[in-house]
C-alpha positions as CSV (number, residue, x, y, z in Angstrom):
1,X,127.5,90.5,79.2
2,X,127.7,94.1,80.6
3,X,127.6,94.4,84.3
4,X,126.3,97.6,86.0
5,X,127.0,97.9,89.7
6,X,124.5,100.3,91.4
7,X,124.2,101.6,94.9
8,X,121.0,103.1,96.3
9,X,119.2,104.1,99.5
10,X,116.7,101.8,101.1
11,X,113.8,104.0,99.9
12,X,114.1,102.6,96.4
13,X,115.2,99.0,97.1
14,X,111.9,97.3,96.3
15,X,111.3,99.6,93.3
16,X,114.7,98.9,91.9
17,X,114.1,95.1,92.1
18,X,111.1,95.6,89.7
19,X,112.9,98.1,87.5
20,X,115.8,95.8,87.1
21,X,113.5,93.0,86.1
22,X,111.8,95.2,83.5
23,X,115.2,96.3,82.1
24,X,116.4,92.7,81.9
25,X,113.6,92.0,79.5
26,X,114.6,95.1,77.5
27,X,118.3,94.5,77.6
28,X,119.1,90.8,78.4
29,X,122.8,91.4,77.8
30,X,123.0,93.8,80.7
31,X,123.3,92.5,84.3
32,X,122.4,95.1,87.0
33,X,123.7,94.4,90.5
34,X,121.9,96.5,93.1
35,X,123.1,97.2,96.7
36,X,120.7,99.2,98.9
37,X,121.9,100.6,102.1
38,X,121.1,103.7,104.2
39,X,121.3,106.8,102.1
40,X,124.0,108.5,104.2
41,X,126.1,105.3,104.1
42,X,125.7,105.0,100.3
43,X,127.0,108.6,99.8
44,X,129.9,108.0,102.1
45,X,130.9,104.9,100.2
46,X,130.8,106.7,96.9
47,X,132.8,109.6,98.4
48,X,135.4,107.1,99.7
49,X,136.0,106.0,96.1
50,X,134.4,102.6,96.1
51,X,133.8,101.5,92.5
52,X,130.2,101.8,91.3
53,X,128.7,102.5,87.9
54,X,125.4,104.1,89.0
55,X,124.3,105.9,92.1
56,X,120.6,106.4,92.9
57,X,119.9,108.7,95.9
58,X,117.9,111.7,96.8
59,X,118.5,114.5,94.3
60,X,120.2,116.8,96.8
61,X,122.6,114.0,97.7
62,X,123.4,113.5,94.0
63,X,124.0,117.2,93.6
64,X,126.6,117.1,96.4
65,X,128.3,114.1,94.8
66,X,128.4,116.0,91.5
67,X,129.9,119.0,93.3
68,X,132.6,116.8,94.9
69,X,133.4,115.1,91.6
70,X,132.2,111.6,92.7
71,X,129.5,111.4,90.0
72,X,129.6,112.7,86.5
73,X,128.2,116.2,85.9
74,X,125.3,116.2,83.5
75,X,124.4,112.6,84.1
76,X,121.7,113.0,86.7
77,X,118.3,111.7,85.7
78,X,115.3,112.3,88.0
79,X,113.5,108.9,88.2
80,X,110.8,109.1,90.9
81,X,109.1,111.3,93.4
82,X,108.3,109.8,96.8
83,X,106.1,111.3,99.5
84,X,106.2,110.8,103.2
85,X,103.5,108.8,104.9
86,X,102.3,108.5,108.5
87,X,101.7,105.1,110.2
88,X,100.6,103.7,113.5
89,X,100.7,100.1,115.0
90,X,98.1,97.8,113.6
91,X,94.9,98.1,115.7
92,X,95.8,101.5,117.1
93,X,93.3,104.3,116.5
94,X,94.2,106.3,113.4
95,X,94.8,110.0,114.3
96,X,93.4,112.9,112.3
97,X,96.1,114.2,110.0
98,X,93.8,115.8,107.5
99,X,95.2,119.3,108.1
100,X,98.4,120.9,109.3
101,X,96.8,121.8,112.7
102,X,95.4,118.2,113.1
103,X,98.8,116.7,112.2
104,X,100.6,119.0,114.7
105,X,98.1,118.0,117.4
106,X,98.6,114.3,116.7
107,X,102.3,114.7,117.0
108,X,102.0,116.6,120.3
109,X,99.8,113.8,121.7
110,X,101.8,110.8,120.5
111,X,103.7,108.8,123.1
112,X,106.7,108.3,120.8
113,X,107.6,109.5,117.3
114,X,109.6,107.7,114.7
115,X,111.6,109.1,111.8
116,X,114.5,108.1,109.6
117,X,118.1,109.3,109.0
118,X,117.2,110.0,105.3
119,X,116.0,113.1,103.6
120,X,112.4,112.7,104.9
121,X,113.7,112.7,108.5
122,X,115.7,115.9,107.9
123,X,112.7,117.7,106.4
124,X,110.5,116.5,109.3
125,X,112.9,117.8,111.9
126,X,112.9,121.2,110.1
127,X,109.1,121.2,110.2
128,X,109.1,120.7,113.9
129,X,111.5,123.6,114.2
130,X,109.1,125.8,112.1
131,X,106.2,124.8,114.4
132,X,108.3,125.6,117.4
133,X,107.8,122.2,119.0
134,X,111.2,120.6,118.5
135,X,112.3,121.0,122.2
136,X,108.9,119.9,123.4
137,X,109.0,116.5,121.7
138,X,112.7,115.8,121.5
139,X,112.6,113.3,124.3
140,X,109.9,111.3,122.5
141,X,111.8,111.2,119.2
142,X,113.1,107.8,118.0
143,X,115.4,107.8,115.0
144,X,115.6,104.5,113.1
145,X,119.2,103.3,112.5
146,X,120.4,103.5,108.9
147,X,118.8,100.6,106.9
148,X,116.1,100.0,109.6
149,X,112.6,100.8,108.4
150,X,110.6,103.1,110.7
151,X,107.7,100.7,110.0
152,X,109.6,98.0,111.8
153,X,109.9,100.1,114.9
154,X,106.2,100.8,114.8
155,X,105.3,97.1,114.5
156,X,107.6,96.3,117.4
157,X,105.8,98.9,119.6
158,X,108.8,101.2,119.9
159,X,107.1,104.0,118.0
160,X,103.5,105.1,118.3
161,X,103.5,107.5,115.3
162,X,106.0,107.0,112.5
163,X,107.0,109.0,109.4
164,X,108.9,107.6,106.4
165,X,108.7,107.4,102.6
166,X,105.4,105.6,101.6
167,X,107.5,103.2,99.5
168,X,109.2,102.0,102.7
169,X,105.9,101.7,104.6
170,X,104.1,99.6,102.0
171,X,103.9,95.9,102.9
172,X,105.3,96.2,106.4
173,X,103.3,93.8,108.6
174,X,102.0,95.1,111.9
175,X,101.3,98.7,110.9
176,X,98.5,100.7,109.5
177,X,99.3,103.5,107.1
178,X,97.2,106.5,108.0
179,X,98.0,108.5,104.9
180,X,100.3,111.2,103.5
181,X,101.1,114.5,105.1
182,X,98.4,117.2,104.6
183,X,98.5,120.0,102.1
184,X,101.1,122.7,103.0
185,X,103.5,120.4,104.8
186,X,104.0,117.6,102.3
187,X,107.5,116.1,102.2
188,X,108.3,115.0,98.7
189,X,111.7,113.6,97.8
190,X,113.0,113.2,94.2
191,X,115.2,110.2,93.8
192,X,117.7,110.5,90.9
193,X,120.2,108.3,89.2
194,X,123.6,109.3,88.0
195,X,126.8,107.9,86.5
196,X,129.5,107.3,89.1
197,X,132.9,108.9,88.4
198,X,134.4,105.4,88.8
199,X,132.2,103.9,86.1
200,X,133.5,102.3,83.0
201,X,130.0,101.7,81.7
202,X,128.7,105.2,81.3
203,X,126.8,104.6,78.1
204,X,125.1,101.5,79.5
205,X,124.1,103.4,82.7
206,X,122.7,106.2,80.6
207,X,120.6,103.8,78.5
208,X,119.3,102.1,81.6
209,X,118.4,105.3,83.2
210,X,116.6,106.5,80.1
211,X,114.5,103.4,80.1
212,X,113.7,103.7,83.8
213,X,112.6,107.3,83.2
214,X,110.3,106.3,80.3
215,X,106.5,105.8,80.4
216,X,107.1,102.1,80.3
217,X,108.0,102.2,84.0
218,X,105.3,104.5,85.2
219,X,102.9,101.8,86.5
220,X,105.7,100.1,88.4
221,X,106.5,103.3,90.2
222,X,102.9,103.8,91.2
223,X,102.7,100.3,92.6
224,X,105.6,101.2,94.9
225,X,103.9,104.4,96.2
226,X,105.9,106.7,93.9
227,X,105.3,108.7,90.7
228,X,107.4,109.9,87.8
229,X,108.7,113.5,88.3
230,X,106.9,116.2,86.2
231,X,108.8,116.7,83.0
232,X,111.2,119.6,83.3
233,X,110.6,120.0,87.0
234,X,114.2,119.6,88.0
235,X,116.9,119.8,85.3
236,X,120.0,117.6,85.5
237,X,122.9,118.9,87.5
238,X,125.6,120.6,85.6
């Protein structure tokens, strides 16, 4: 039995559970052990030299790990693209977010705003800067702790308008998903897998990643609010 130890961010936790099940049917002699934590914490643990075989994080985080020598250059495989969704507490009126202007107005009128420590939160903060409203809303911003879904804060009433990957919003009780961000301000994150520098199972990881990137896994990705990246959209890191 070959064992692959994989670390990922929370955004792909539910997806990976199903991908692992699919691969188990494909390769029953391979055991995949997945640990999902906050993306920042995952990268820090890889950088600290903790032994993993596969790392699945946002593509820019993988690129940084490639540059620092903590994952193998040329092993990156882009597996899914995930978009950011907007949600409110269940029963609350759904704001108009159909255009950039409408979304900005909804943000300015929201009592509290929730976002994550992950890549979507970073991009959202940049958008607030572009709009010139960062200082105006900073006292209403609530950042979820690593590993805590923004949806949980919404359901608990701590956040009136929350933003996070759709995959992390799906299935959270006590919230209503309003929809994705409007054209022009979409936030789409590519999540990629790569062979960790500490891995002794490089070939097994590459075979697993190739299967996960194949059309056989496309429907599973859609069920989790994600899609396969366009072919050739982002070449592997070198």
